[in-house]
Structures are given as structure tokens and as C-alpha cells.
N, C-alpha and C positions, 0 to 999 in steps of 0.2 A: 635952415634950422636942422634939417635932417643930416646934411653933410657935416655939420659941427658935431652932432652926436656920434656919428661914425668915427670921426677923427679922435674923439675922446675915448670911445670904447675900444678901438683897435689897439692902441698902446697899452691899455689895461690888460688885455688878453695876452699880449707879448710879455708883459712883466710877470703875469701869473705863470706862464709857461716857463720862463726862465727860472722862477722860484722853484717850481716843481723839479726842474732839471737839476738844480743845485741840491735839492733835497734828496734826490735819488743817488747822487754822487757821494753823499755824506756817509761815513762809516759809523753806524749807530752802535756797533759792538763796543766802542770805547766810551759810549755815553751810559752812565748809570749801570755799571756791571752788576750782576747778581751777587749780592753779599750775604743773603740768608735764604735757607730753604726750610720750610716747615712741612713736616710729613705727618699726616693723620691716618690712622688705621689700626686695626687689631692684628698684631703680628703673632701668628701661631706657628706657621710653617715657613714663612719668609724670614730670613735673617734681616733685622733692621739695618745692620751695618752694610750688608751686601746690597740692600736696596738703595741706601744713601750713596754708596759708591757708584751704583748704576746711574743714579740721578746726576751726580757730579760729572760723570763721563758724558752724559747726554746733553749737558749745557753747552751749546755752541752759539754764543752770542750774548749780547747785553739784554737789559730789561726790555728794550723796545724791539730788538732784532731777533730775539729768540723765537724759533718756530715751535709753538706749543704742540701742534699736531704731530710733528715729527718726533718730538720728545715723548709724547704719550705712546706712539707706536713702538718706540724703542723699549719703553718700560713694560708694555704689554707682552713682549717676547719672553719675559720671565715666566717659568712654568707655573708657579703657584698664583700668579696675578690674574684675577678675574676681571677687574676693571680699574681704571685710573683716571682721575681728573686732574688737570694741571691749569692753574690760573696765576696771573700776575697779582702781586700784592704791593701796592705803592709804599715806598718809592723804589725799593731795590730787592724785593724778595719774591719767592715763589711759594705758593701753597699747593701741596700735592696730597690728594686723598686716594688711598689705595684700598681695594677690597680683595681679600683672598678667595681663591677657589674653594668650594666645599666638596671634598671628595666623598663619594657615596659607594665606591666599589674599586677593586683592583681589576685590571684588564690584562689578560694574557701574560701575567707574571712580570711584565716590563713596563707597565703604564698604569694610569689610574683614570677613572671616569668621574667627571664633576656632576653636580646636581642638575646641570643643563644638558647632560648627555655627551659632553665633549671629552675626548681623550687628551691627556697631557702626560708628559714624561719628566718628572722631577729627577734631579741628579741622583738622589738616593731615595729608593722606595723601600721603606721599612714595612715589615709585616706585622707590626705591633698594633695597628689599628683594627678595631673590631668591625671589619667591613666584609661583605660578600666578595667572592672571587668570580669574575665573569670571564668566560673564554669563548672565543669564536673567530671565524675568519676575518682577516684584515678588511676594514671598511664596513663591517656589519655591527659595529659597537652600538649604534643607535637602535638597531633592531633588538639586540640583546637587552639593552637598557630599558627599552619600552616594555618588553615582556617581563622584566623584573618588577617594574612598577605595577603591572597587572597582577602578578602573583602576590605581591606584598599587600594588596588591598584586602585580600581574604586571609592570607596567612597570618597577618598581624592580629586579626580578630580571633583566630583559632589558637593563638599562642605559639605559632610556629615561626621559625626564623630561617630564611634561605642563607646557606653558607656557600654554596657553589651553584652557578647556572652555566650550562655548557650548550653550545651550538656547534656540532661537529661539521666536518667538510661535506657530509652528505645532507646537511641541514636538519639533522635530527636533534631534538631537545632532550636534555636530562638535567636534573637538579638534585642537590642534597639539601636537606633541612634538618634542623635540630628542634627539640622540644624540651620543656622542663620535665616532661614525664618519661623521657628516655635518656639513656646515658650516652649513646652513640648517635651519629648522624644517620639518617635514612635516605637512601637513593630512590628517586622517582624517575622512571623512564616514560617519557611522553611520546617519543618517536618523531617522525618527520611530518606527518599529515595530521590535521585536526588537533593540534597541540592545545589550543584554547578550550576546545570541547572536552578533551580528556582531562584538562585541569579542572574544568567545571564539575566533571564527574567525581574527581578526587575530593573537591570541596564539599560536594553534596553528601558523599559517603562519610567523610571524616569530620564533618562539623555537626552532624546530627546528634540527638540525645543518645542513640544506640550505636554510636560510632565504634568501630573495632578498636581493640586495645593495641597500641603501638609498641608495646613492650616486646622485645626480641625480634621485631621486624628489621630486616636488613635492606631489602629491595621491594619496592612496589612498582609493578610493571603494568602500565595503563594502556599498552598497545594491543588491547583486545576489543572487539566491537561491542561486547555486552557485559564487560566485567573487567577484572584485573587479577593478576597473579601476585602472590606475596611470597617472598623468600623469608623463611623463619630461621632464627638462630637459637639454639639451646645448648645446654651443657654437653650434649652427646654428639649431635650432628646437625646438619643444616638441611631443612626440608622445604618443600613448596606446597602452596595450596592455591587453588583457583576459586575466586569469588565472583559470582554472577549476580547481576541485578534483576529483580523481578520485573 
């Protein structure tokens, strides 16, 4: 009884193997070619036509043979693309959903930073967007981006807006900010060490009920152990004053 079962099972395995071998030899690119592509997404900085052309160029195979992962990786190379999902839609279509990057700042005049802290370089970088300008050594964009988020937590509540944030080659921090109460931007020098502590001092002084008047201030230098220096602009000359904390 056992020998008969083996004789029945073995030919079945051979037939299955032959079927798989024939299946692998078959060219599925000629079976049900892609006839339609549906693209979903809000296009603000990505050209819909450019994206569709990129999709068509990335289609390398039919409905069954197309490598969706490779196609997604190709589309993710576009500068403004943040995420892409690609799926088959029976019987001969693709459904593609694209999400654009959200730019939150300029970076070193030749790139931008997304809301995830990633640097990307569009072909054209217009300066028309109302975004802060971040500057720093290559590879330290995450550090500058994180510090900007720290600053904005307090500055937004104070009615201040960071226009520039700089980290120089000596790792010294400085920033420019604007306010509805002043006409020009004001520079704040934080220096290399204890930048967050000095920023906290600035917030403590300028967010109180008796905060100093920002009018005519040009530079606020916080690189002092127990106070800060202020450069004042007036119609006649530019002067300095040193303010110390009690």
C-alpha cells in the first residue's frame, strides 16, 4: 500500500516542478501590459506632467512582471517627493499616490530643509517663500534644524519670527529675528558655548511684563556671563549699552 502511494506522489511532484519551470520561462511583460496610470496627490511644487513622464519611464514590464519596489525607488529620487505608494489595480492599471515634501527653511542658499529635517535640492530654488534661512557646515543641517525648533517654541509665543539662523565654522551661533514692533531685523549673538542657556536668558528678559523696548535695537549680544550688550541705532549715531541681571 505504501509503495503505491509513493508511485502516485512522485509523478505528481515531477509534474508540479515542470509546471513551475515552464512558468518561470514565460515572458509576463507581454501579458496584460499597463494601459492606465492613476496618480493621486496634491501637486504644489511638483509638475504633474514631469511626474507622469517619470512614471511612464519607470514602467519596465507588464501588469504581473513590473517591479513595484524598483519603480517606487525611482520616483523617490525626485527632489520634492516625500513619499510614494505604487499598487496594481486590476486588470491593467497602476494607482500611484504621491506626497510632497514640506519645506520649512532654506539651507546654505543652494538647498532646502523639509519638516523631517532632511536636505533636498530642487532644480530651481526660488526665494519667494516666507521661510527662514539656515546656514551651517555641511552635514550639520540636523543640528541647526533642531535648534530652530527649540527657538521657535518660545519665539512664536513672544511674537518674534526667526529670519536667519547661522552656525559658523567655529560652531558659534547667531540669529536674526523680526517682530511686529520693529521695522528691521535684530541680530542675536549666542556664541559657541552654552547657546541654549543664553537663549533662555534672552527669553526670560524679553518675554516679561517689563521687557526692554526693542525699538532701535540692532544687535543683542548674549555672550556675557551675567548680562548682555545691546547695540542701539538712532538718527545721529550708533551706541552700546550693557545690561546686567540682578
